[in-house]
C-alpha angles and dihedrals in degrees: 000000000000121000116246114224118204093234096056096085116049106157141042088242089061091048090053090048089050093050088051091053090049089052088051093051094050090050091051091046091051089048093052092045089047092052087049093053090050091051092048092050089048093050090045091054091048091048091048090051093050094046096047094088092049095052091051090050087050092051092052092047088050092053092048091053091047091052091047091051091048089056092049101038092124087072094062092061094090102033117019098199121052111204111215131176093263104036145320125284116203125185118194116212107211119208098165123102126207113216106197094183122025093191092053093045093052093048090049094051093045090050090052092050088241095139090146087073093056123085114214115199120203114206129167118247105235096203091056097040091056089062095058116101095194094069121066114189 
């Protein structure tokens, strides 16, 4: 960057010319940056095209590994992660169940005569108990 001396600009016309030059510089810089962005986008598109086949191959390998782990999930019962030479394979054995609608689940279990999977809670009704004369709290 050039040093600006106090005596270089002496009139308002020179200030105006300097502002014009600054504007020209800004336009040139924006043009260079715009060209750079276009080149970067072009290179990204080329790289994406080259990598597309490799990404598909990786997805296929991942599915094959997942299928293998599904077939051998009993081996993950003792140790969840398997440390191999080129990475770690882990299989999570899920035991939790997500019930989206309790009402629908209860209805389905009752329809299938699976009452042992239902929990029936017995709670006293406080309003009715207060009317009893036999019980004294």
